[in-house]
C-alpha positions as CSV (number, residue, x, y, z in Angstrom):
1,X,65.4,42.3,-10.4
2,X,67.2,40.0,-12.8
3,X,65.2,36.9,-12.5
4,X,61.9,35.5,-11.4
5,X,61.0,35.7,-7.7
6,X,58.4,33.4,-6.0
7,X,56.4,35.1,-3.3
8,X,53.3,32.9,-3.0
9,X,53.0,29.2,-2.9
10,X,49.6,28.0,-1.6
11,X,49.9,24.5,-2.9
12,X,47.6,25.3,-5.9
13,X,49.4,28.1,-7.8
14,X,52.7,29.9,-7.9
15,X,53.0,33.6,-8.5
16,X,56.3,35.0,-9.9
17,X,57.5,38.5,-10.5
18,X,59.3,38.7,-13.8
19,X,61.5,41.6,-15.1
20,X,60.6,42.1,-18.7
21,X,63.2,43.7,-21.0
22,X,62.8,47.4,-21.3
23,X,60.3,47.6,-18.5
24,X,60.8,49.3,-15.1
25,X,57.8,47.7,-13.4
26,X,57.6,44.0,-12.6
27,X,54.9,41.9,-14.2
28,X,53.0,39.2,-12.4
29,X,52.9,35.9,-14.0
30,X,50.7,33.1,-12.6
31,X,52.0,29.6,-13.1
32,X,49.4,27.0,-12.7
33,X,50.4,24.1,-10.5
34,X,49.9,20.5,-11.3
35,X,47.4,20.3,-8.3
36,X,44.8,22.4,-10.1
37,X,42.7,20.3,-12.5
38,X,42.9,21.5,-16.1
39,X,40.0,21.6,-18.5
40,X,41.3,18.5,-20.2
41,X,41.2,16.6,-16.9
42,X,37.7,17.7,-16.2
43,X,36.6,16.6,-19.7
44,X,38.3,13.3,-19.2
45,X,36.4,12.7,-16.0
46,X,33.1,13.6,-17.6
47,X,33.9,11.2,-20.5
48,X,34.7,8.3,-18.0
49,X,31.4,9.0,-16.2
50,X,29.5,8.9,-19.4
51,X,31.1,5.7,-20.4
52,X,30.4,4.1,-17.0
53,X,26.7,5.1,-17.2
54,X,26.5,3.8,-20.8
55,X,28.0,0.5,-19.7
56,X,25.5,0.3,-16.9
57,X,22.6,1.0,-19.2
58,X,23.8,-1.6,-21.6
59,X,24.0,-4.4,-19.0
60,X,21.8,-7.3,-19.7
61,X,20.8,-10.4,-17.7
62,X,22.2,-13.8,-19.0
63,X,19.8,-15.9,-20.9
64,X,19.4,-18.5,-18.2
65,X,18.1,-15.8,-15.8
66,X,15.7,-14.1,-18.2
67,X,12.1,-14.3,-17.1
68,X,13.0,-15.1,-13.5
69,X,12.9,-13.0,-10.4
70,X,16.6,-12.3,-10.8
71,X,15.9,-10.4,-14.0
72,X,13.3,-8.3,-12.3
73,X,15.6,-7.7,-9.4
74,X,18.4,-6.6,-11.7
75,X,16.1,-4.3,-13.7
76,X,14.9,-2.7,-10.4
77,X,18.3,-1.8,-9.2
78,X,19.4,-0.7,-12.7
79,X,16.5,1.7,-13.0
80,X,17.0,2.9,-9.4
81,X,20.6,3.8,-10.1
82,X,19.6,5.6,-13.3
83,X,16.8,7.6,-11.5
84,X,19.2,8.6,-8.8
85,X,21.8,9.7,-11.4
86,X,19.2,11.9,-13.2
87,X,18.1,13.4,-9.9
88,X,21.6,14.3,-8.9
89,X,22.4,15.8,-12.2
90,X,19.1,17.9,-12.2
91,X,19.8,19.0,-8.6
92,X,23.3,20.1,-9.5
93,X,22.0,22.0,-12.5
94,X,19.3,23.7,-10.4
95,X,21.8,24.7,-7.8
96,X,24.1,26.4,-10.4
97,X,21.1,28.2,-11.9
98,X,19.7,29.4,-8.5
99,X,22.6,29.6,-6.0
100,X,20.8,31.9,-3.5
101,X,17.8,29.6,-3.2
102,X,20.0,26.6,-3.1
103,X,22.1,28.1,-0.3
104,X,18.9,28.8,1.7
105,X,17.8,25.2,1.3
106,X,21.2,23.8,2.3
107,X,21.2,26.1,5.3
108,X,17.8,24.9,6.4
109,X,18.8,21.3,5.8
110,X,21.9,21.7,7.9
111,X,20.0,23.5,10.7
112,X,17.4,20.7,10.7
113,X,20.1,18.0,10.9
114,X,21.8,19.9,13.8
115,X,18.5,20.2,15.7
116,X,17.6,16.6,15.0
117,X,20.9,15.4,16.4
118,X,20.5,17.5,19.5
119,X,16.8,16.6,20.0
120,X,16.7,15.3,23.7
121,X,14.9,12.1,24.5
122,X,12.9,11.0,27.6
123,X,15.9,9.4,29.2
124,X,17.7,12.8,29.2
125,X,14.5,14.4,30.7
126,X,14.5,11.8,33.5
127,X,18.2,12.5,34.2
128,X,17.6,16.2,34.4
129,X,14.5,15.7,36.5
130,X,16.4,13.5,39.0
131,X,19.3,15.9,39.1
132,X,17.1,18.9,39.9
133,X,15.2,16.8,42.5
134,X,18.4,15.9,44.2
135,X,19.6,19.5,44.2
136,X,16.3,20.6,45.6
137,X,16.5,18.0,48.4
138,X,19.7,19.5,49.6
139,X,18.0,22.9,50.3
140,X,16.2,23.5,53.6
141,X,12.4,23.3,53.1
142,X,12.1,26.9,54.3
143,X,14.4,28.1,51.6
144,X,13.0,26.1,48.7
145,X,11.2,27.9,45.9
146,X,7.5,26.8,46.2
147,X,7.0,26.8,42.5
148,X,10.0,24.6,41.9
149,X,8.9,22.3,44.7
150,X,5.4,21.9,43.3
151,X,6.8,21.2,39.8
152,X,9.1,18.5,41.0
153,X,6.4,16.9,43.1
154,X,4.0,17.0,40.2
155,X,6.5,15.3,37.9
156,X,7.3,12.7,40.5
157,X,3.6,11.9,41.0
158,X,3.1,11.6,37.2
159,X,6.0,9.1,36.9
160,X,4.6,7.1,39.8
161,X,1.3,6.9,38.0
162,X,3.0,6.0,34.7
163,X,1.3,8.7,32.7
164,X,4.4,10.5,31.3
165,X,4.7,10.4,27.6
166,X,7.1,11.8,25.0
167,X,6.2,13.1,21.5
168,X,9.1,13.6,19.1
169,X,8.8,15.7,16.0
170,X,12.3,15.1,14.9
171,X,13.8,18.5,15.8
172,X,11.7,19.1,19.0
173,X,10.2,16.9,21.7
174,X,7.2,17.3,24.0
175,X,6.8,15.7,27.4
176,X,3.1,15.4,28.2
177,X,0.8,13.5,30.6
178,X,-1.7,10.9,29.6
179,X,-4.9,9.9,31.4
180,X,-3.9,6.4,32.4
181,X,-0.9,4.0,32.6
182,X,-0.3,1.9,29.5
183,X,-1.0,-1.2,31.5
184,X,-4.5,-0.1,32.5
185,X,-7.1,-1.9,30.5
186,X,-10.4,-0.3,31.7
187,X,-12.9,0.9,29.2
188,X,-12.0,4.6,29.6
189,X,-8.3,3.8,28.9
190,X,-8.8,1.8,25.7
191,X,-11.8,3.5,24.2
192,X,-10.6,5.5,21.1
193,X,-13.3,8.2,21.6
194,X,-12.0,9.0,25.1
195,X,-8.4,9.5,24.2
196,X,-6.7,12.9,24.6
197,X,-7.8,15.3,21.9
198,X,-5.5,17.3,19.7
199,X,-7.3,20.5,20.4
200,X,-6.5,20.2,24.1
201,X,-3.0,18.7,23.7
202,X,-1.2,21.9,24.7
203,X,-2.8,21.7,28.1
204,X,-1.1,18.4,28.7
205,X,2.4,19.5,27.8
206,X,4.7,19.8,30.8
207,X,8.0,20.4,29.0
208,X,9.5,21.2,25.6
209,X,12.9,19.8,24.6
210,X,14.9,21.6,22.0
211,X,18.7,21.9,21.3
212,X,19.5,19.4,24.0
213,X,17.7,21.4,26.7
214,X,14.4,21.0,28.6
215,X,13.3,24.6,28.7
216,X,10.3,24.6,31.1
217,X,12.2,22.4,33.6
218,X,15.1,24.8,33.5
219,X,12.9,27.8,33.9
220,X,11.1,26.3,36.9
221,X,14.3,25.4,38.6
222,X,16.1,28.7,37.9
223,X,15.8,29.9,41.5
224,X,14.9,26.7,43.3
225,X,16.8,27.7,46.4
226,X,15.1,31.2,46.8
227,X,11.9,31.4,48.7
228,X,10.6,35.0,48.3
229,X,8.0,34.5,51.0
230,X,10.8,34.3,53.6
231,X,12.8,37.3,52.3
């Protein structure tokens, strides 16, 4: 080998094989590309950030606005930016010091965001309920699964009475049944002491929504066209 030979170009660094005088083996020499930020560039960015923050902290309200609501408003936003800056710096420092715990927190945060985005609403439940109801109506009554039929009829009756409610916890939703329609104004419906209790709330839940699915409805309708009594 009489000259350098490039065998890797990833856009960030070049690796060359160089034949050194008096050496039989080739020596790898890594040439740093201009795309890789150098230490000087990083220090320059840090200096610019420090200058920007110093300029922000040195900002003052003109004399004609001092003592007015505009001065209070400017101080509020100035302090808010400074607080957020300190929080971000402290967070970054903590993440570097404890990478494992930071990775766990970020994973939990990402999972929570994913589940929150895919948290089904009541409109989706109604669409699934109507879809399964239509599918069940196409099956002969003698072949319908009695459990699926009772569940669909129960949900239909609850919607006719206006007692279906949805409780969302951000990442999971619960479909439950109330005592009365919202339009009912009798004493039993509006008295706070006669409202559904938290201790018995689980008895009112008719479905659980998670990850864009309604799990109880799907389980009830799994074999909606199979009547084991007629097998």
